[in-house]
N, C-alpha and C positions, 0 to 999 in steps of 0.2 A: 081825361081833361087834355092831356098832351096830344093824343090822336085827333081829337075833335078840333084843337087849335091848328095842327098841321093840315088837316083837310080843308079847313076854312081858309088857311093861308094860301095852300096850293090852288084851291078852286078860285079864290079871289085873283091870284096871280094869273091864272089862266084866262079868267074873264077880261082882266085888264089887257093882257097881251092881245087877246082876240079883238078887243074893241079898237084899240090903238092900230092894229094891223089892218082892220077893215076901214077905219078912217083914212089911212094913208092910201089904202087901195082905191077908195072912192075919189081921193083927190087926183091920183095918178091914172085912174081909170083901170086899174088891175086889182080888184078886191080880192079875188080868189087866190092870185098868186102871192099877194101880200099876207093874206090869212095863213097860207101854208108856210111862208117863210117865217112869220112870226111864231107859228107853233113849233117849227123846227128849232128856232133859236130858244124857245122856252124849254123844249125837251132837252137840247144841248146843255143849258144852264143846269137843269136837274141832274143830268148825268155827271157834269163836272163837279157839282156840289157832292154827289155821292163818292166820286173818286177822291175829293179832298177830305171827306170824312173817313174814308177808309185809310188814307195815308196818316191822318190825324190819329186814329185809334192805334195804328201800327207803331206810330212814333211815341206812344204812351202819353197822348193828349199834350204833347209839348207845344204844339202850334195850332192856333185857332183857324179853322177852315173858313173859306170865303162864304159869304151868304148870298142868297139870291131871294129878292123881294122879302128879306127878313126871315125866311125859313131856315137858312143856315144857322143863324144865331140862336133860334128857338130850339132847333134840334141839338146843336152843339151844347147848349146850356143844359138840356134835359140829359144827354149823354154823359157830360162831365159830372152832373149831380149824381147820376146813377153809379157812375165809376167810383166817385168818392165814397158813397155808401158801401159798394162792394169792397173797396180797399179797407174801409173802417171794419166791416165784418171779418174780412180775410184776417186783419190784424188781431182782432178779438179771438178768432178761431185759433190762430197761431199761439196766442198767449194761453188759451185754454189747453190747447194740445201739449204746450210745453209744461204747464203746470201738472196735467195729468201724467205726463211721462216722468216728472220729478217725483210725484205721488207714488206711482207704480214702481219706480226704481227703489223707492224708500221701503217698500213692503219686502219683508224677508222672504216670503214665499215666492216661488217661481210662477209666473203668469204667462200663459201662451194662448193667443187667440188663433182658432183654426176655422177655415171656411167649410162649406158643406162637403168639400171633396177631401178634407183632412190636410190641407195645405196650411203652412204657418203664415199667418197674417202679420203677427206682431209678437214680440216677447219682451220681457223686462230684464233688468239686471239680475234679479233672483234666478230666473230660468237660465240665463247665460252661465250662472254659476253652478246651479243644481243639475241641470240637464246638459251642460256643455254645449249650449247653442251659441250661435254667432249671428251677427247682422246679416252675413251673406247668406244665411239659411232661410231667410224670409222668402216665401214663394215656393219653398221646397215642401214635398209631402212629409209629414212627420215620420212616418215609417223609413224614409231614406236617412234620417239624421239619428233618431233614437230607435235602436235596434232591439231593445229589450222585448222578447216574445210575449211575456206576460202583459206588458203594457200595450202592445199592439192588439193582442186578443181582447183586452178589456175595453179598448177604444171600439173594436169591431163589433163586440157583443151588444153594446148599446145599453146593458144594464147598469145604470149609473147610481143606483140607490145606495150602494156601499163604496167606500174608498178602497183603492188597491194599494197594498204596501209592496214595494219593490226595492231591490238593491241598487244603490246609486253606483253607476259605472266609475271605475277609476279612482276611488277614494277610500280604500280600505273597507269596502262593502258597507257603508252606512245605509240607513233605510229612509226611503221616501214614501210619504203617503200621497197618493195621486187621486184627485177628484176631478171630474168633468162636469161642468155645468152648461146646459143648452141655453142659448140666447139668440135673439135675431131670427133671421130666416135661415135656419139649418146650420147656424154657426155654433161653435162650442168654445168654452174657456177652460183650459186645462190649468189646475192648480196643484203645484207640487210643493210639499213641505217636509222638511227634514225632521223625522220623528225618532231619530237615533237615541237622543237623550231620553225621551219619554218611554221608548221600548225598553231602554236599559233600567230605568226606574221602575217600570212595570215588572220586569223580570226579577229585579232585586226584591220588590214586594212580594212577589209570588214565592220566591226562594225563602224569604223570611217567614211568611206565613206557614209554609211547609215545614220548615225547620222548627219553628216554635211549636207547632202542632205535634210533631214527632217527639220533641223533648217533653211535652206536657203528658204524653200517654203513660210513661213509667210512673212518675209521681202520683197520678190520679189513679192508677191500677193499685198502687201500694196503699194510698189512703182508703180506697174502696175496700180493699181486703181487710184491713184494721177495723174499719167502721162496721162492716158486716160481722166480724168476730165480737166486737163490743155489743152489737145489737142481739147477737145470740146468747150473750151472757145473761142469765136470768136476774142476777142482782142489778145490772145496769139498765136492763130492759124495763124494770119495775121502779127504778129509782128516779132521782131528779135528772138524771142524764138521758132519760128515755127520749124526750122531746128534741133536745139538741142533736141526738145521734140521728134520729129520723130526718131532721132538716139537713144535716150535713150529708147524709146518704143521698137525699134528693138532689142536692146541689152538685155533689160529685157526679151523680148519674147525668145531670144536665150538662156538666162541663165535658164529660166523655162524649155526649152526643154532639156538642159543639165541635170537639176536636175531630170526631169522625167525619162530620160534615166538611170541615175546613180541609182535611186531607182529601176527601173526595172532589171538592171544588177545586183544590190545587191540582189534582191529577187531571181533571177535565180541561183546565186552562193551560197546562204545560205539556202534557203528553200528547203525542200525535195520536189521532183517532186509529184505534186498532180493533180489528174483528168486528167491523160494522156490517158484516155480510151474513150474520147469523139469521135463520129464519125464525122469527119471534111469533108464537101463537098468542097474539094479543088478547083475544076473548078469554082464554084460560087464565092468563095472567091478571086480567081485571077481575075475574071471579075471585081469585085468591085475595086480591087487594081488597075487594068488597067485604070479605070475611074479617080480614084484619081491621078494616074501618069499623065494623060492627063491634069487634072487641074493644077497640078504642073508645067508641061511643059509650059502652058500659051503661052506667045509670042514667045517661042522657036520652037514651031510647030514640036515637034519630031514625027516620024512615029513609033508608039508602036503597035507591033503585038502580038497576043496571039494565041498560038496553044495548046489546052488542051484536054486531054482524059477525056471525061464526065463520063466514067465507072471506074474512078480511084480515090477513095478517101482514106483518111488516118485516123488512130486511133491515137489520140493525143490531145493536148491542143489547142483549136482553137484560143485563144487569143495570145498564144505564137507563134503559126505558122504564124498567121497573121502579128505579129510584125517582124518575121524573114523574111518573103517574102516581105513585104512592105520596109523594110530597104534596101534590095538588089535593088529592083526596083527603089526606090526613089534615091538611089546612082547613078544608071545608068542615071536617068534623070538629076540629078545635074551636073555630070561630062561629059555628052555627049554634044558636040557642038550644036548649034541651027540647026534644020533640020536633024539631025542625026536619025539613024534607031535603035530601040531597039526591041529585039525579045525575048518574054517570051514563054517558052515551059514547059508543064507538061505532062510527058509521062512515061510509063514503061521502065525499064532498065533491063540489064542482071541479077542484083542482087536484083531488087525490084522496086523502082520508083525514078525519080529525076525531080527537078525543076531547070530550067536553064534560066539565064538572060544574053543575048548576046548584046553588044553594039558595035558601030563602032567609038568610041571615040579615045582619044589620047593614050590610053593603059598605062600600068603601068611598069616600069623597073623591070627586073627580081630580081634584089637586094632587092627590097621592098616586094616581094610577101609573104615571110614567116612571116612578122611582120604586115600584114594588120589587123589582128584580135586582136592586142594589143589595150588597151584603149588610145584614143586620139593619136594614131599614125596616122601621115599625110604624105604622099608623097610629097606634096607641101602645106605648111602651108597657104600662101597667098591665093592660089586658093581655098583651102578647106573652109577658112573662108568666101571668097566671095560666094561660092556655098551654104553656110548656114548649112552645116552639123554639127553634135555635135562631131564627131570623136568616137562615141561609137556604131554605127550601127553594124559593122561587129563583134564587141565583143559580142553584144547581139545575132547575127545570130549563132555564134559559140556556145554559151552556150545553146541556144534553141535546136540545133541540137544535142548536147551532151545529153541533157535530153531526147530526142527522139531516141537515139541510131543511129543518123545519122552522117554524116560528110560534111565539106565544102571543095570544090575543087575550086581552083582559076587558071584560065589560062589567060595570058595576053602577049601581045608583043607590045612594044613601037611603036606607030604610025598604029597599026592594031586593036585597040580595045581590050575589056576584055570579059571573060565569067565567071560567077559565078555559080557553080552548087551545089545544096543541094541534097545529096544522102540519101535515106531511104531504110531500109532493107525490105525484102518481108513480114516480120511478122507484119508490120505496115500497109500493104495494106487492104483496105475494099472495097468490091464491092457494088454499090448502090442496085442491086437486093437483096441483103441480108438484107437490111435496110428497114423499113416501111416508107412510105411516097413517094411522087413523086421525081424523079431526078431533079436536077437543069437545067436550060435552057442551050442549046448549048453555049459553050464558046470558039469557034474558030472564031476569029475576026481579022481583018487586019487594 
């Protein structure tokens, strides 16, 4: 609408000036000269109008420009209206930015916005405190300000799936959890959180569990010894104490298993990974685990199949891998109905190798899958106690895989069974041909 009106006004003015100039020219006998003079005056007026508008804009719209044939007033009104809208929006943006800064500064975590080249675009008060950044650091590469090599390697690696825990510089070595979230066009948001207190609480919890587990071993051993002696007594074995003694023996045995698993889990959580370069003949190990699973199955008569690639070994801790694999297999035996089928498979995968355990049991509701690796988490407490598990098996599996750079995948559907898959990266694979000594016997059995 504005452009249309300006064109109409300009065209009308041009026609009017031309008509008047020609009329005067006919009167004086010089129509061409008068037309040129009129057009020149019209052009001069337009240039003068533009000059006035330029000075008007530069002065902050303090003085109204002259008008020519009404065009100046129309244009000035439009420009003033647009300027007011711009100033209003600018004011709203300033308010929003101010509120955003106040909210960001109120967040206890440190927030740092980085551009696609790793330069600092902005940071909040938390980042100034936790990472010792300053306003003058904006525009500088993060590597010039924060010189922690682990953090810089984490940023360059681009694997942002897990947070990085680093020591905070200059504050008695507290710990920071660093996460990087991509956003926008190649930009990143670095989030730093002080997790010193959480780490101390976690360390205290681990120490408590370890200490309690150690303290429980001795009294449980004493109780087990006395109960076994009592069960061997012919008088008590046939009397009214026979059933209570059997129940007490069963419960103390279960407590000993829990203590053993707690100690193993505590070691996996607190001790540094050691001797993870052993060459593990996984096919032979799985064959032995299958035999143990058949013994555990007993009267349930499960059909346990093993399909194993004999040319696929691993580099790692043999005892830890045996514990992880056996926990998954024994869980399948415990929770699969009598006569059910359990399939064990050890094979190469797209990204390395994988060990899978598939059963045709009752399955697990989807709402429980994310919590199965928590300590003592049970889908059905009564059924789990009846099956005889400790509730720590999958937690042990998770930590063993973490120490070996692997991961656990759980797929299950209620009424259709479950599949547990241990994934290992290609750098863990060892081929028997490169190892001295004979390869294990074939481990493909049904």
